[in-house]
N, C-alpha and C positions, 0 to 999 in steps of 0.2 A: 504494499499500499504506499503510495506516495505521501510525502509530508503535506499537511494541509495548513495554510497559514490563517490564523485567526487574529482578531484585533489584540495586539500585544502579547500574543502567545503563538507557539508552534506545537502542533501535535504532530508525533512522530512515534514509530515504534523504537523502542530502545534497543541498541545492538545487543544481539545475542539472546534476548529473552522473548522478543516479539510482543511485549506488553506495550500498550499504548501509553504513552506518557505526555505530560504538558510541561513546558518550560517557558520562562519568561524570555522574550527577545533579548539578545545581548548577553544572556547567562552562559552561553556556549557559542563557539564559533562553527561548529559543524553539526549537521544533522545527518540522517541516514543516507547512504550512498556518497558521503563525503561532500555534500553540497553545503555551503555557508548559509546560515540563517540571515534573513533580511534585517538589518538593524532598524531600530524605531525611527531613526532618522530618515530612513528611505521612504519615498513616495512615488506614487505613479500619477502622472498627469498627461493631458493632451499634449502632443507635440506642438511646439511653437517654431515659427521660422527662425528665431535667433539660436535654436538648439542645432541648426543644421551642420554647422562646421565641427561641433563637438561630437554629434552622432557619427558623422563620417570618419572621424579620427578614431573613435573607439571601436567602430566596426572593422576598420582596417587592422588594428591591433588585435582584435578578437579573431579574425579570419586569417591571419598570417600563418598560424600553425597549419590550418587546414590547407591552405594553398602550398605551403612547403612539403606537406605530406603527399599531396597530389603530384608534385614535382618529383619526389622520391619514388612514388609507386609507378608513375608514367614514364619517368625518364625526361631528361631535358628536351629532347626533340618533340615528343608528342605534347608535352606541357606547353612548349613554345607555340605549336600550331593552335592550341586551344586557348592560351591565356596571355601570350605576349602580343604586342610589345611590352605592355606593362599591366599585369592584373589588378594593381592598385588603382590605376586611372579607370579602368572599366568598372570595377567594383564600387570606387567613389560615386561613379555616375549612377550606377544601379541603386545605391542608397539615395542619393540625391533625388532621382525620379521617384522612387518609392515614397519617399517622405513627403513630397509635394503632390502626389496623385490624388484627385478627387475621388478615386474608386476605393480608397483605403482610409482606415482609421488608424492613426499612429499615435502610440503612447511611449512615454519616456520615463524611465526610473530615474529618480533624482536623489543624490546624497550630497549634502553640503552645497546645495544650489548648483550642482554640475550634473549633466546627464553621464549616467553610468551603463545605461542599457536602453534598449528600445525594442518595441514590437509593432510591425504593421500588419493589420488584420483586415481581411475582407469579410464584412459582415453579410449575412444572407447570401453567401457565395453561390452555392448550388441549390439549396432549398431555404425556405424561410427559417430563420432561427439556427441556421448552421454557418459557422464561421471557419475561415482558414487563415492560418498564419502565414502570411506571405514572406516576411523577412523578419529576422530577430537576431540581436547580438547583445552580449553583456561584456563590458570592459574586461579585458584579461587580466587586469589587476585585482579584480573581484572574484573571478571564477575559481573554483577549487582546483588545486594541483592534480594533474592526472586525468581530469575530466574533459578538458578541452585539448589536451595534447594529442598529437597524432598517433 
C-alpha cells in the first residue's frame, strides 16, 4: 500500500511489521520505499508564468540521470540520432510548451517560495473524471537516493 498524505500526518506501513502507523510530518525523513516525507513547508499551487524558468531548470536536473542512462543503454550513436544535438534544449522546450498549454492543468510544489517539482495533468482526458499525468518532475535535490538513479 502506498503512503497516503493527510494534513500534517503521513500514514504508512512500518518497515518489517506491516502495521499501519501515523507520524507527524518532519519527524522522519524517509517513508516506505525510501521516499522522503513532504515537509510541512511544502505546498502545491497552480503554475504561474513566473515559475517557468525554475521549473525548466529543476526538470533538467531531474531528468539528467534518465538521459544519461539512455545514452549508456543505447550507445552514443543511437542516442545521438534520437536526442542530439542537445537533449537539454529539446526537453526545455517540451517543458515550456507543456507549462503554457491551454489543454493542461499545471501544478507546482513549492518549498521556501521556490518551485521544487511540478506536474502537468490533462483532466477529463479520455473519459469524464479521468485524468492523465502528461509530465512530472521533482528536483533531484529532493528525490530519494537510488530511486531516480538509472
